[in-house]
C-alpha positions as CSV (number, residue, x, y, z in Angstrom):
1,X,-5.7,-1.6,4.5
2,X,-5.5,-2.6,8.1
3,X,-8.5,-1.4,10.1
4,X,-7.1,-2.0,13.6
5,X,-6.9,1.7,14.3
6,X,-9.8,3.9,15.5
7,X,-11.4,5.9,12.8
8,X,-10.4,9.6,13.1
9,X,-12.8,11.8,11.1
10,X,-11.0,15.0,11.7
11,X,-7.3,15.9,11.5
12,X,-5.4,15.9,14.8
13,X,-3.1,18.8,15.6
14,X,-0.1,16.5,15.0
15,X,-1.4,15.6,11.6
16,X,-1.9,19.3,10.8
17,X,1.6,20.2,11.8
18,X,3.0,17.3,9.8
19,X,1.2,18.4,6.7
20,X,2.3,22.0,7.0
21,X,5.9,20.8,7.4
22,X,5.8,19.2,4.0
23,X,4.0,22.2,2.4
24,X,0.5,20.7,2.2
25,X,-2.4,22.9,3.2
26,X,-4.4,20.9,5.8
27,X,-7.5,22.8,4.6
28,X,-7.6,20.5,1.6
29,X,-7.0,17.3,3.5
30,X,-10.3,15.8,4.6
31,X,-11.8,12.4,5.7
32,X,-10.0,9.3,6.9
33,X,-9.6,6.8,4.0
34,X,-7.9,4.0,5.8
35,X,-4.7,2.8,7.6
36,X,-2.2,0.2,6.9
37,X,0.8,-1.3,8.8
38,X,2.9,1.8,7.9
39,X,0.6,4.7,7.1
40,X,-2.6,6.6,7.8
41,X,-4.4,7.6,4.6
42,X,-6.6,10.7,4.1
43,X,-8.4,12.2,1.1
44,X,-6.7,15.2,-0.4
45,X,-7.9,17.7,-3.0
46,X,-4.9,19.8,-4.0
47,X,-6.3,23.3,-4.2
48,X,-9.9,24.4,-4.9
49,X,-9.9,22.9,-8.4
50,X,-7.4,20.1,-7.8
51,X,-8.0,16.5,-8.6
52,X,-8.9,14.1,-5.8
53,X,-5.9,12.4,-4.4
54,X,-4.8,10.7,-1.2
55,X,-2.1,11.6,1.2
56,X,-0.3,8.9,3.2
57,X,1.4,9.9,6.4
58,X,3.7,7.6,8.4
59,X,2.0,6.2,11.4
60,X,4.9,6.7,13.7
61,X,5.2,10.4,12.8
62,X,1.5,11.3,13.3
63,X,-0.1,8.8,15.7
64,X,0.9,8.2,19.3
65,X,-0.9,4.8,20.1
66,X,1.2,1.8,21.2
67,X,1.2,0.1,17.8
68,X,2.3,3.2,15.9
69,X,5.2,3.8,18.3
70,X,6.3,0.2,18.4
71,X,5.6,-2.0,15.3
72,X,4.6,1.0,13.3
73,X,8.0,2.6,14.0
74,X,9.9,-0.7,13.3
75,X,8.1,-1.4,10.1
76,X,7.7,2.2,9.0
77,X,9.6,3.8,6.2
78,X,12.1,6.6,6.2
79,X,12.2,9.2,3.4
80,X,15.1,7.3,1.8
81,X,13.4,3.9,2.0
82,X,10.1,5.2,0.7
83,X,11.9,6.8,-2.2
84,X,13.7,3.6,-2.9
85,X,10.6,1.5,-2.9
86,X,8.7,3.9,-5.0
87,X,11.5,3.9,-7.6
88,X,11.6,0.1,-7.7
89,X,7.8,-0.2,-8.1
90,X,7.7,2.4,-10.9
91,X,10.5,0.6,-12.7
92,X,9.2,-3.0,-12.3
93,X,5.5,-2.3,-12.5
94,X,5.3,0.7,-14.7
95,X,2.2,-0.2,-16.7
96,X,0.2,-0.6,-13.5
97,X,1.5,2.3,-11.3
98,X,-0.5,5.3,-10.2
99,X,1.0,8.8,-10.3
100,X,2.7,9.2,-7.0
101,X,5.2,11.6,-5.4
102,X,6.9,12.0,-2.1
103,X,6.9,15.4,-0.3
104,X,9.2,16.2,2.6
105,X,10.4,18.9,4.9
106,X,13.7,20.6,4.3
107,X,15.7,18.0,6.2
108,X,13.7,15.0,4.8
109,X,12.9,13.9,8.4
110,X,9.2,14.3,7.9
111,X,7.5,13.2,4.7
112,X,4.3,11.9,3.2
113,X,3.3,10.2,0.0
114,X,0.7,11.9,-2.3
115,X,-1.0,9.6,-4.9
116,X,-3.8,10.0,-7.4
117,X,-7.0,8.5,-6.1
118,X,-8.4,5.5,-8.0
119,X,-12.0,4.8,-8.6
120,X,-11.6,1.1,-7.9
121,X,-13.4,-2.2,-7.9
122,X,-12.1,-5.1,-5.9
123,X,-10.5,-7.9,-8.0
124,X,-11.8,-11.4,-7.3
125,X,-11.0,-14.8,-8.8
126,X,-14.5,-14.8,-10.3
127,X,-13.8,-11.6,-12.1
128,X,-10.5,-12.9,-13.4
129,X,-12.3,-16.0,-14.7
130,X,-15.1,-14.0,-16.3
131,X,-12.8,-11.4,-17.9
132,X,-9.6,-12.9,-19.1
133,X,-8.0,-9.5,-19.6
134,X,-7.7,-9.0,-15.9
135,X,-6.4,-12.5,-15.4
136,X,-3.7,-11.8,-18.0
137,X,-2.7,-8.6,-16.4
138,X,-2.6,-10.2,-13.0
139,X,-0.3,-13.0,-14.4
140,X,2.0,-10.2,-15.7
141,X,2.1,-8.5,-12.3
142,X,2.9,-11.9,-10.7
143,X,5.8,-12.4,-13.2
144,X,7.1,-8.9,-12.6
145,X,6.9,-9.5,-8.9
146,X,8.9,-12.7,-9.2
147,X,11.6,-10.9,-11.2
148,X,11.7,-8.2,-8.5
149,X,12.3,-10.9,-5.9
150,X,15.1,-12.4,-8.0
151,X,16.8,-9.1,-8.8
152,X,16.3,-7.0,-5.7
153,X,15.5,-9.5,-2.9
154,X,12.1,-7.8,-2.1
155,X,8.5,-8.4,-3.1
156,X,5.4,-6.4,-3.7
157,X,2.7,-7.0,-1.1
158,X,-0.4,-7.6,-3.3
159,X,-2.6,-8.9,-0.5
160,X,-2.4,-6.1,2.0
161,X,-3.3,-6.3,5.7
162,X,-7.0,-6.1,6.6
163,X,-7.8,-7.9,9.9
164,X,-11.3,-9.0,8.8
165,X,-10.4,-10.2,5.4
166,X,-7.2,-11.8,6.6
167,X,-9.1,-13.8,9.3
168,X,-11.6,-14.9,6.7
169,X,-8.8,-16.0,4.4
170,X,-7.2,-18.0,7.2
171,X,-10.5,-19.6,8.5
172,X,-12.4,-20.1,5.2
173,X,-9.8,-19.8,2.5
174,X,-11.5,-16.8,0.9
175,X,-8.9,-14.9,-1.1
176,X,-8.5,-11.2,-1.4
177,X,-6.1,-8.6,-2.9
178,X,-6.2,-5.1,-1.3
179,X,-3.3,-3.6,-3.2
180,X,-4.2,-4.7,-6.7
181,X,-7.5,-3.3,-7.9
182,X,-9.5,-2.6,-11.1
183,X,-9.3,1.1,-12.1
184,X,-12.9,1.6,-13.3
185,X,-11.8,4.7,-15.3
186,X,-9.1,3.1,-17.3
187,X,-10.6,-0.5,-17.1
188,X,-7.3,-2.1,-16.2
189,X,-5.4,-3.2,-13.1
190,X,-3.5,-0.8,-10.9
191,X,-1.2,-1.2,-7.9
192,X,-3.0,0.8,-5.2
193,X,-0.1,0.7,-2.7
194,X,3.7,0.4,-3.1
195,X,4.6,-1.7,0.0
196,X,7.7,-3.8,-0.5
197,X,8.8,-6.4,1.9
198,X,12.2,-8.2,2.1
199,X,12.5,-11.9,1.5
200,X,12.6,-13.5,4.9
201,X,16.2,-14.5,4.6
202,X,17.1,-10.9,3.8
203,X,15.2,-9.4,6.6
204,X,17.2,-7.8,9.5
205,X,14.3,-8.2,11.9
206,X,11.0,-10.1,12.0
207,X,12.0,-12.9,9.6
208,X,9.1,-15.0,11.0
209,X,6.7,-12.1,10.2
210,X,7.9,-11.7,6.6
211,X,7.9,-15.4,6.1
212,X,4.3,-15.6,7.3
213,X,3.2,-12.8,4.9
214,X,5.1,-14.3,2.0
215,X,3.5,-17.8,2.6
216,X,0.1,-16.1,2.9
217,X,0.5,-14.3,-0.4
218,X,1.6,-17.5,-2.2
219,X,-1.5,-19.3,-0.9
220,X,-3.7,-16.3,-1.8
221,X,-2.4,-16.1,-5.4
222,X,-3.1,-19.8,-5.9
223,X,-6.8,-19.0,-5.4
224,X,-6.4,-16.6,-8.3
225,X,-4.8,-19.3,-10.4
226,X,-1.2,-18.1,-10.2
227,X,2.0,-19.5,-8.6
228,X,4.0,-16.8,-6.9
229,X,7.5,-18.1,-6.2
């Protein structure tokens, strides 16, 4: 997750209205869990006895800072694009997906993504080497991602965007994967986020940006022992 944004411990009035518009009771939405290039993420317990989940709200719909209303809006998803990406991920990565749904208001103008929380452990190249099962699962995810690129012209962002880890990767070559994690309950890999990016040649805008991200992910995956092409 990208930690550029200021931490907001409590819900803002805009966030409260947004949640109510998609039939989520703000009383059960609590602390800040993170923020990415497209969404702000908060912990969510659905009802008094509900399981712990997360709710992801589009930045441009709930935050008013400059990034959210510029790049956040340009990179952000609509309800239709979020539904399309979720469907693709569930079809192409089914063994590794987390139960996820999209909730919306009556006109589908406002929406959010609700996902089961994962008790996670970060996946490192050392863990992949020590426990071949994870290395085999990661190889399968990479192959599925390559097929997704070939068939749909988009790719799953396994690396994610965290300013500190990305800088360390660029300066020291230390690899990381924010969006593929070890689920400590099921003891297998899970896709923690469903962000899909277009291949640079298919992008309408920001081809340089998507080219940079794709090149970065290819270099990152080599550190895990896989060629992502």
